N, C-alpha and C positions, 0 to 999 in steps of 0.2 A: 293811132296816128303814125307810129313808127314801123308799120308793117312794110316789108320790102315790096314796093309796087312792081318791081321787075319780076319777082317770083309769082305774084298774083297774075300779072299779064301773061307770063309764060304758061301758067296753069290754064288760063282761059284759052290760049292758042292751042294747047295740047288737048283741049276738049273737056276739061274738068268742069263739073257743075258747081253751084254755090256751096252745096254741102261738102263736097270734096275739098274745095278751097278752104272752107272753115275748119274742117277736120285736120287737114295736113299742113296748113300754113298759119292760119289765124290762131287756132287753139294752142299749138305749141309755143307760139310767141307770148300769148297771154299767160299761160301757166308758168313760163320761165320767170315772169315778173310777179304775178299775183299768187303763185303757188305757196310761197312761205307765209304770206298773209292769210291765206285760206286755212292752212294747217294751224297757225297760231290762233285764229278765231275759233276753230273747232275745239281745240284743247281748252281755250278760255271758257267756252260755253259749257263744256263738261263740268268744269269747276265753278260754275256760276252760282255761288253760294248765297250772296246777300239778297238778291231779289226773291228767290224761292223761300228762303227761311223767314225773312221779315214780313212778306206779304201773306204767308200761310201759317204763321205761328198761332197755335191754339184755335184754328178754324175748323180743321177736319178731324173727325174721329172715325176710326175704322170699324167695320162690322165683319171684316174678313179675319177669321181666327188665326190663320197661318201668318198673315201680315201683322196681327197684334202680337203674336209670339216672337216675331223678329224685331219688335219694338220700332217698326217703321210706320209711316203714314202713306196714304195714296199719293200725295204730292211730293214726297221726298225724292231728291236726287241722291246719288251715291254720296256726295259731299255733305248734304244736309243730314242724311242718315248717319254718317260718320260723326258729325258734330252732336247730333241728338244722343247717340250711343255714349259718347264720352262725357257730355255735360249733364244729361238727365239720368242716365242709367249706369254710368261708370263701368261700362263693358268695354274695357280697353283692348281685350283680345280680338273681339269681332271688329272693332274700329281699326285696329292695325291691319287685319286681313283686307278690309275694304279699302284702306289707303294704299296698300300694295297692289290690289287689283286695279284701282284707278290709275296708278302710276304705270303698270304694265300695259294696260289698254292704251293710254295716251302715248307711251314710248313706242309701242309697236306701230300704232297708226302714224306717228310722226316719222319713224324710220322708213316705213313703206312709202308714205306719201312723198317724202323728200327724195327717195331713191327713184321713184317713177316720174315725178314732175320736173325735177331740176337735175337731170343727168349732165354731168360735166362733159361728156363726149359730144354732146349736141350744142354746146354753148357757142362754139366758134361759128357755127352755121347761122346762128341767130344774130350775131353782132354785125 
């Protein structure tokens, strides 16, 4: 609703098609507003513990020997595997490594996404 209609009209006059208008005018405006929410939802879903753990507790057994040696199940996320390692198997070393890996992946994705989506040098052009 808050797209600058003068920019869209100028793009149409200059011969831009619908895809070019979307790519160069509409999408940057949308990402400036919804970018932080998208990053937050992505990180939140990586750490979505309760649904996976509570719905799949004691349901699946693995036949894969490598997976059985890692004390994981087919339906485990990194976070549920971490919880299972600490609560069921008391393997705190491996759980610490998984926790650090989850943090590094989430932090790297967040930094890259915020850097690309919400650049401060373009903000004045969108206001």
